[in-house]
VEXDREN-2710 file (C-alpha; in Angstrom, 1 decimal):
% VEXDREN-2710
k/r/px/py/pz
1/MET/260.1/18.1/44.9
2/SER/262.9/18.8/42.4
3/ALA/265.0/21.4/41.6
4/ALA/263.1/21.4/37.7
5/GLN/259.9/21.0/39.8
6/LYS/260.4/24.1/41.8
7/GLU/261.5/26.7/38.9
8/ALA/258.2/25.7/36.7
9/SER/255.8/26.1/40.0
10/PRO/255.9/29.9/40.0
11/ALA/255.4/30.3/36.5
12/ALA/253.0/27.6/36.0
13/THR/250.8/29.5/39.1
14/ALA/251.3/33.0/37.7
15/GLY/249.8/31.2/34.0
16/GLY/246.8/30.0/36.0
17/ALA/246.6/33.3/37.9
18/ALA/247.0/34.9/35.0
19/ALA/243.8/32.9/32.7
20/VAL/242.1/33.2/35.4
21/ALA/242.4/37.1/35.9
22/GLY/241.6/37.1/32.1
23/GLY/238.7/34.5/32.5
24/GLY/237.1/36.8/35.2
25/SER/237.5/40.0/32.9
26/GLY/235.7/38.3/30.4
27/ARG/232.5/37.2/32.6
28/GLY/232.5/40.4/33.8
29/LYS/232.6/42.1/30.7
30/ALA/229.4/40.0/29.6
31/ALA/227.6/40.5/32.6
32/THR/227.3/44.1/33.5
33/THR/225.8/46.9/30.7
34/GLU/227.9/50.4/30.5
35/GLY/223.7/51.3/30.4
36/PRO/220.0/50.5/29.2
37/SER/220.2/48.4/25.9
38/TRP/217.7/49.6/22.8
39/ARG/216.4/46.3/23.9
40/ALA/215.6/47.2/27.2
41/LEU/214.5/50.7/26.4
42/LEU/211.7/48.9/23.7
43/PHE/210.3/46.7/26.6
44/LEU/209.9/49.9/28.8
45/LEU/208.2/52.1/26.1
46/PRO/204.8/50.8/26.4
47/ALA/205.1/51.0/30.0
48/LEU/206.4/54.9/29.9
49/VAL/204.2/55.5/27.5
50/LEU/201.4/54.9/29.8
51/LEU/202.7/56.1/33.0
52/GLY/203.4/59.1/30.9
53/PHE/199.6/59.6/29.7
54/LEU/198.1/58.4/32.9
55/VAL/200.2/60.7/35.3
56/VAL/202.8/62.5/34.7
57/TYR/201.1/64.5/31.6
58/PRO/197.5/65.1/34.5
59/ILE/200.4/66.4/37.2
60/VAL/201.9/69.1/34.2
61/TYR/198.2/69.7/32.9
62/SER/197.0/70.4/36.4
63/VAL/200.3/72.9/37.4
64/ILE/199.3/74.7/34.4
65/ARG/195.7/75.3/34.4
66/SER/196.1/76.0/38.5
67/PHE/197.0/79.3/37.0
68/PHE/193.9/79.9/34.9
69/ASP/190.3/81.1/35.6
70/GLY/187.4/78.6/35.7
71/GLY/186.9/78.9/32.0
72/GLY/190.7/78.4/31.4
73/ASP/191.2/81.5/28.8
74/LYS/192.4/84.2/31.4
75/PHE/195.9/83.7/33.5
76/VAL/195.3/84.5/37.5
77/GLY/198.3/83.7/38.6
78/ILE/198.1/82.5/42.2
79/ASP/194.8/83.5/42.9
80/ASN/193.5/80.2/42.7
81/TYR/195.9/79.3/45.2
82/LEU/195.4/82.0/47.7
83/GLY/191.2/81.4/47.5
84/VAL/192.0/78.4/49.0
85/PHE/192.6/80.1/52.1
86/GLN/189.6/81.9/51.6
87/GLY/186.0/81.7/51.9
88/ARG/184.2/79.6/54.7
89/GLU/183.8/76.3/52.7
90/ASN/187.8/76.5/52.0
91/LEU/188.2/77.0/55.2
92/VAL/186.7/74.6/56.8
93/SER/188.2/72.0/54.7
94/VAL/191.4/72.7/55.2
95/ARG/190.8/72.8/59.5
96/ASN/189.0/69.1/58.5
97/THR/191.6/68.2/56.5
98/ALA/194.5/69.2/59.7
99/VAL/191.7/67.8/61.9
100/TRP/192.3/64.2/59.9
101/VAL/196.0/64.6/59.4
102/VAL/197.1/64.7/62.7
103/VAL/193.6/62.3/64.7
104/ALA/193.3/59.6/62.1
105/PRO/196.8/57.7/61.2
106/THR/197.9/58.7/65.0
107/LEU/194.5/56.8/65.7
108/VAL/195.1/53.5/63.4
109/THR/198.8/53.2/64.4
110/ILE/198.2/52.8/68.0
111/LEU/195.0/50.2/67.0
112/GLY/196.9/48.5/65.2
113/LEU/200.1/47.9/67.3
114/LEU/197.4/47.5/70.3
115/PHE/196.1/44.9/67.9
116/ALA/198.8/43.5/66.6
117/VAL/200.5/42.7/70.2
118/LEU/197.4/41.4/72.1
119/THR/196.5/39.1/69.4
120/GLU/199.9/37.4/70.2
121/ARG/198.4/36.6/73.8
122/ILE/195.0/34.9/72.5
123/ARG/194.6/31.8/71.0
124/TRP/192.2/32.6/68.4
125/SER/194.5/35.0/66.9
126/SER/193.9/34.5/63.4
127/ALA/190.3/34.3/63.3
128/PHE/190.6/37.8/65.2
129/LYS/192.8/39.3/62.4
130/LEU/190.9/38.0/60.0
131/VAL/187.9/40.0/61.7
132/VAL/189.6/43.1/61.9
133/PHE/190.9/42.9/58.2
134/MET/187.6/41.6/56.8
135/PRO/187.0/45.5/56.4
136/MET/190.0/45.8/54.0
137/ALA/188.0/43.9/51.5
138/ILE/185.0/45.9/51.2
139/SER/185.2/48.9/49.0
140/PHE/185.1/52.8/50.5
141/LEU/181.6/53.0/48.2
142/ALA/180.0/50.2/50.5
143/SER/181.7/51.2/53.5
144/GLY/180.3/54.6/53.6
145/VAL/176.8/53.0/53.0
146/ILE/177.4/50.9/56.3
147/PHE/178.3/53.7/58.5
148/ARG/175.2/56.2/57.0
149/LEU/173.3/53.6/57.9
150/VAL/175.1/53.7/61.7
151/TYR/174.9/56.7/62.3
152/GLU/171.3/57.3/61.4
153/GLN/169.3/59.6/63.7
154/ASP/165.9/57.4/64.8
155/PRO/167.3/54.7/66.9
156/ASP/164.9/52.2/65.3
157/LYS/167.5/53.0/62.0
158/GLY/170.8/53.9/63.3
159/VAL/173.3/51.4/65.4
160/ALA/175.0/53.7/67.2
161/ASN/172.1/55.9/68.7
162/ALA/170.2/52.5/69.5
163/ALA/172.5/50.9/71.6
164/MET/173.3/54.7/73.0
165/VAL/169.5/54.9/73.6
166/ALA/170.0/51.4/75.2
167/VAL/172.7/51.9/77.4
168/HIS/170.5/55.2/78.5
169/ASP/167.3/53.4/79.3
170/MET/169.3/51.0/81.9
171/PHE/169.5/53.6/84.2
172/ARG/166.9/56.1/83.6
173/ASP/162.8/55.6/81.9
174/SER/163.0/57.3/78.5
175/ALA/159.6/58.0/78.2
176/GLY/158.3/60.9/77.0
177/TYR/155.0/63.1/75.8
178/PRO/156.5/66.6/74.5
179/GLY/153.7/69.4/73.7
180/ALA/151.0/67.3/76.4
181/GLY/149.3/69.2/78.9
182/PRO/146.1/70.4/80.3
183/ARG/142.8/71.0/79.2
184/GLY/142.2/75.2/79.4
185/GLY/140.1/76.6/81.8
186/ALA/138.6/77.1/84.2
187/ASP/137.1/74.3/86.6
188/GLN/139.6/72.0/85.6
189/PRO/141.4/69.4/87.8
190/VAL/144.9/70.2/86.9
191/LYS/146.6/73.1/85.4
192/ALA/149.9/73.6/83.6
193/GLU/152.0/75.5/85.9
194/GLY/155.2/77.4/84.2
195/THR/156.6/74.0/82.3
196/THR/154.7/71.5/85.1
197/VAL/151.6/70.3/85.4
198/VAL/149.7/70.3/89.0
199/THR/146.5/69.5/90.4
200/ALA/144.4/72.4/90.8
201/ASN/143.3/71.8/94.3
202/PRO/144.8/70.4/97.2
203/VAL/144.7/67.0/97.4
204/ASN/144.6/65.4/101.2
205/PRO/146.3/61.9/102.1
206/GLY/144.0/59.3/101.3
207/GLN/142.1/60.8/98.6
208/THR/142.9/60.2/95.0
209/ALA/144.0/62.6/91.8
210/LEU/143.1/62.4/88.1
211/LEU/145.4/64.2/85.8
212/PRO/143.9/64.4/82.2
213/LEU/146.2/65.2/79.5
214/LEU/145.9/66.5/75.9
215/ARG/148.1/67.4/72.6
216/ILE/150.0/64.2/72.5
217/LYS/151.4/63.0/69.1
218/PRO/150.5/59.2/68.2
219/GLU/154.1/58.2/67.6
220/HIS/154.8/59.3/71.3
221/LEU/152.4/57.2/72.7
222/PRO/153.5/53.6/73.5
223/ALA/153.1/50.8/70.5
224/LYS/151.0/48.9/72.4
225/PRO/149.0/51.5/74.7
226/THR/147.1/50.2/78.1
227/PRO/143.5/51.8/78.4
228/ALA/143.3/54.1/81.4
229/ALA/142.2/52.6/84.1
230/ARG/140.5/54.5/87.4
231/PRO/142.8/55.0/90.5
232/PRO/143.2/52.5/93.1
233/ALA/141.3/53.1/96.8
234/ALA/144.2/55.1/98.7
235/LYS/144.9/53.9/102.1
236/PRO/145.4/56.2/104.8
237/GLY/148.8/58.1/103.8
238/GLU/148.8/57.3/100.6
239/VAL/147.6/59.4/97.1
240/THR/146.8/57.6/94.3
241/GLY/145.5/58.6/90.8
242/THR/145.8/58.1/87.1
243/VAL/147.3/60.1/83.8
244/TRP/145.9/59.8/81.1
245/PHE/145.2/60.5/77.3
246/ASP/142.0/62.3/78.0
247/PHE/140.9/61.5/74.4
248/THR/138.7/59.1/72.8
249/ARG/138.4/58.7/69.1
250/GLY/135.4/59.1/67.2
251/GLY/134.2/61.8/69.9
252/GLY/132.0/61.5/73.1
253/GLY/133.0/60.2/76.5
254/THR/133.1/62.5/79.7
255/PRO/136.1/65.1/79.6
256/ASN/137.9/64.1/82.5
257/THR/137.3/61.1/83.6
258/PRO/139.0/57.9/82.2
259/ASN/136.3/56.7/79.6
260/ALA/136.5/53.2/77.4
261/GLY/139.1/53.5/74.7
262/GLU/141.5/56.1/76.3
263/ASN/144.8/55.6/76.9
264/GLY/146.7/55.4/80.1
265/LEU/150.5/57.1/80.0
266/PRO/152.8/54.8/81.3
267/LYS/156.6/56.1/82.7
268/ILE/155.5/59.5/83.6
269/LYS/157.0/60.9/86.9
270/VAL/154.6/62.5/89.7
271/GLU/155.5/64.1/92.9
272/ALA/153.6/65.0/95.6
273/VAL/154.4/68.6/96.9
274/ARG/154.2/70.2/100.1
275/GLY/155.6/73.8/100.7
276/GLY/157.7/73.9/97.8
277/LYS/159.5/70.1/99.0
278/VAL/158.9/66.5/97.6
279/VAL/157.6/64.2/100.0
280/ALA/157.3/61.3/97.6
281/THR/157.2/60.0/94.0
282/ALA/155.9/58.1/91.8
283/THR/156.2/56.1/88.3
284/THR/152.9/55.5/86.7
285/ARG/152.2/52.2/85.6
286/ASP/151.3/50.9/82.1
287/ASP/147.5/51.8/82.7
288/GLY/148.5/55.0/84.3
289/THR/147.7/54.6/87.6
290/PHE/149.9/55.4/90.1
291/THR/150.3/55.7/94.2
292/LEU/152.1/58.0/96.3
293/ARG/153.3/56.4/99.8
294/LYS/154.1/57.6/102.9
295/VAL/152.9/61.6/102.5
296/GLY/152.6/62.6/106.1
297/ASP/150.2/64.1/107.2
298/GLY/148.5/67.8/105.5
299/ALA/147.1/68.5/102.0
300/VAL/150.0/68.1/99.1
301/THR/149.8/69.1/95.3
302/VAL/150.4/66.5/92.7
303/ARG/152.7/67.7/89.9
304/LEU/153.7/66.2/86.7
305/PRO/157.4/68.0/86.5
306/GLN/158.9/69.5/83.4
307/GLU/160.8/66.0/82.3
308/ASN/158.0/64.7/81.4
309/PHE/157.0/66.9/79.1
310/THR/160.7/66.6/77.4
311/ALA/161.5/64.2/74.0
312/ALA/162.2/60.9/74.8
313/TYR/166.6/59.9/74.3
314/ARG/167.3/59.6/71.3
315/GLY/171.1/59.3/71.2
316/ALA/173.8/61.8/69.5
317/GLU/173.5/63.9/66.2
318/TRP/176.3/61.9/64.9
319/LEU/175.9/63.7/61.4
320/GLY/175.5/67.4/63.1
321/ASP/177.6/70.5/62.6
322/THR/179.9/68.9/65.7
323/LEU/180.5/65.3/65.4
324/ILE/180.7/64.9/61.7
325/THR/184.2/65.3/61.3
326/PRO/185.2/62.4/64.2
327/ALA/182.1/60.4/62.9
328/ILE/183.8/59.9/60.1
329/ILE/186.6/59.1/61.3
330/VAL/185.8/55.7/63.3
331/SER/184.6/54.4/59.8
332/TYR/188.0/55.5/58.6
333/LEU/189.6/53.7/61.5
334/TRP/187.1/50.5/61.2
335/VAL/188.7/50.3/57.8
336/TRP/192.1/51.1/58.2
337/SER/192.8/49.2/61.6
338/GLY/193.5/45.9/60.4
339/PHE/196.2/46.7/57.7
340/ALA/197.9/48.6/59.9
341/MET/197.8/45.5/62.5
342/VAL/199.1/43.2/59.8
343/LEU/202.6/45.4/59.2
344/ILE/202.8/46.2/62.7
345/ALA/202.5/42.2/62.9
346/ALA/204.9/41.3/60.9
347/GLY/207.3/43.6/62.2
348/LEU/206.5/42.1/65.6
349/ALA/207.2/38.5/64.0
350/ALA/210.9/40.0/63.5
351/ILE/211.3/41.5/66.9
352/PRO/214.3/38.8/68.4
353/ARG/212.9/37.3/71.4
354/ASP/216.1/37.9/73.8
355/ALA/215.5/41.3/74.3
356/MET/212.5/40.9/75.5
357/GLU/212.9/37.2/77.6
358/ALA/216.2/39.6/78.8
359/ALA/213.8/42.3/80.1
360/ARG/211.7/40.0/81.9
361/VAL/214.8/38.3/83.8
362/ASP/216.1/41.8/85.1
363/GLY/212.6/42.4/86.7
364/ALA/211.1/44.7/84.3
365/THR/206.9/44.8/83.7
366/GLU/205.1/44.0/80.5
367/TRP/204.5/47.1/80.3
368/GLN/208.0/48.5/80.9
369/VAL/208.6/45.5/78.7
370/PHE/206.1/47.1/75.8
371/ARG/207.2/50.3/76.6
372/ARG/210.8/50.4/76.9
373/VAL/211.4/47.4/74.3
374/THR/208.9/46.3/72.8
375/ILE/208.1/50.1/70.8
376/PRO/211.7/51.4/70.1
377/LEU/212.4/48.2/68.4
378/LEU/209.2/48.3/66.4
379/ALA/209.3/52.5/66.0
380/PRO/210.7/51.8/62.1
381/VAL/207.7/50.1/61.4
382/LEU/205.4/52.1/63.2
383/MET/207.0/55.3/61.5
384/VAL/206.2/53.8/58.0
385/VAL/202.4/52.8/59.4
386/LEU/202.2/56.4/60.3
387/VAL/203.4/58.1/57.0
388/THR/201.2/56.0/55.0
389/MET/198.1/56.7/57.0
390/THR/198.6/59.8/56.0
391/ILE/199.7/60.2/53.1
392/ASN/196.4/58.1/52.1
393/VAL/194.7/60.4/54.7
394/LEU/195.3/63.4/52.5
395/LYS/193.9/61.9/49.5
396/VAL/190.4/60.7/51.6
397/PHE/187.2/61.4/49.6
398/ASP/184.9/58.2/49.1
399/LEU/184.0/58.1/53.1
400/VAL/183.6/61.6/53.6
401/PHE/181.7/61.9/50.6
402/ILE/179.0/59.1/51.7
403/VAL/178.7/59.5/55.3
404/GLY/179.2/63.3/54.7
405/GLY/176.1/63.2/52.4
406/GLY/177.3/66.8/50.9
407/ASP/177.6/68.1/54.6
408/PRO/180.2/70.9/54.0
409/ASN/181.0/71.1/57.7
410/ALA/182.4/67.5/56.7
411/SER/184.0/68.6/53.6
412/VAL/187.8/67.8/53.5
413/LEU/190.5/69.2/50.7
414/ALA/190.3/66.4/48.0
415/LEU/186.5/66.8/48.2
416/GLN/186.3/70.3/48.2
417/MET/188.4/69.6/45.0
418/TRP/186.1/67.8/43.6
419/THR/183.5/70.1/44.4
420/GLU/185.3/72.8/42.6
421/ALA/185.8/71.2/39.4
422/PHE/183.6/68.8/38.8
423/GLY/180.6/69.0/41.9
424/GLY/178.9/72.0/41.0
425/GLY/181.3/74.7/41.4
426/ASN/182.3/74.3/37.7
427/ASP/185.9/75.7/38.6
428/GLN/188.7/73.6/36.8
429/GLY/191.2/76.4/38.1
430/ALA/190.4/76.4/41.3
431/GLY/189.8/72.6/41.7
432/SER/193.2/72.3/40.0
433/ALA/194.7/74.2/42.7
434/ILE/194.0/72.5/45.1
435/ALA/194.4/69.0/43.8
436/VAL/198.6/70.6/42.8
437/LEU/198.1/71.7/46.9
438/LEU/197.3/68.3/48.1
439/PHE/200.4/66.6/45.5
440/LEU/202.6/69.2/47.0
441/LEU/201.6/68.0/50.4
442/VAL/201.8/64.0/49.9
443/VAL/205.6/64.4/47.9
444/PRO/207.5/64.6/51.4
445/ALA/205.6/61.8/53.3
446/MET/206.2/60.0/49.9
447/LEU/210.1/61.1/50.0
448/PHE/210.6/60.5/53.4
449/ASN/208.5/56.6/52.9
450/ILE/210.9/55.7/50.5
451/ARG/214.2/56.6/52.3
452/ARG/213.1/54.9/55.5
453/LEU/212.2/52.2/53.1
454/ARG/215.7/52.4/51.2
455/GLN/217.8/52.1/54.2
456/GLU/216.0/49.5/55.6
457/GLN/217.4/46.9/52.8
458/ARG/220.8/48.4/53.2
END
């Protein structure tokens, strides 16, 4: 390179750098703005007005209204807020809300985690995820109606009790004739002895016993009753007999004798008692007959124990005072477990498989991999799901209102807010106080969720 070229090179380089710097500076000014321009504000104005009208104004008005009485004329200060924790119905709502916040989000997150992990190990995972997520496509109103029917007390209508009765009857007969008893008066073949029915006279082996009963309601009789039959002849060492409904439609017939048109009573437990001890048992057939075998020597008393006269097993009282809140939480799990599963499955797909494979190579079992590798790596996602469900639970209304049917024992704060303000209480001051309280409870969880999302983005 010549001396002239060497001298010109630094100048050219400096000039090029200056030109690049100048060009970059110009583009930087064109690409950045000091603040939102009036055009941006113009485009944002409709959304801001709508947001203020639908969100900001109701919040501010509710806060102001919460300091006034039901009519809105008298300033009562914090009395409405203190009233939230006074009175049985309000305290039940606070208690139930606390139960919901502790139980429901935790169970939803656990179920979502289990579903997400298990679906990775089955071939038909897509179909399973579709089935689990499907309840999210159903409105809460429809879900409430579905579970209101599921929890019907009558096993012929309620699926839950139908399943419980079916399982119960697999291990124990569920026939019962509540209120049934013998005919009163002297010279009757059977008599009441406490809560049981016994033969009036001892029965020797090889003899038969007749045990007529009355006061049986039609709904407790078999759907297709069998006519009562006379007892079969007893063999040595046996006692036979018949238990039947001693009532002839239209009148007539001979009392204490199985007549035409009278129904046998099936599935009744019969005992042979000697000296206070049960020596033989039997169960009546469809026509009411029974056979007590190997009763031994000596007279016995034939007894129908108390369990025959208690109501048949009809399942649990799901919508009663004790189980109504857990029952509604189960319906909530049915709806939201699919949502949690989808979010956790997305986080699970992003986990580096190298960490799990390294743990397996080191000899860790699948449970150890799940507990010490999968769960720690999924912790941020699990926390987001947990907090999101907590926010959702604080606002739960539809399921409680439909499934609970207005039962005060199932009420939560969101439902109590509606009841106080619009559902008969006509006290919008108290309703506004509950609404503000719910808002204050939701805000910390919401801010926590937003903060975590921002940290993940960074």
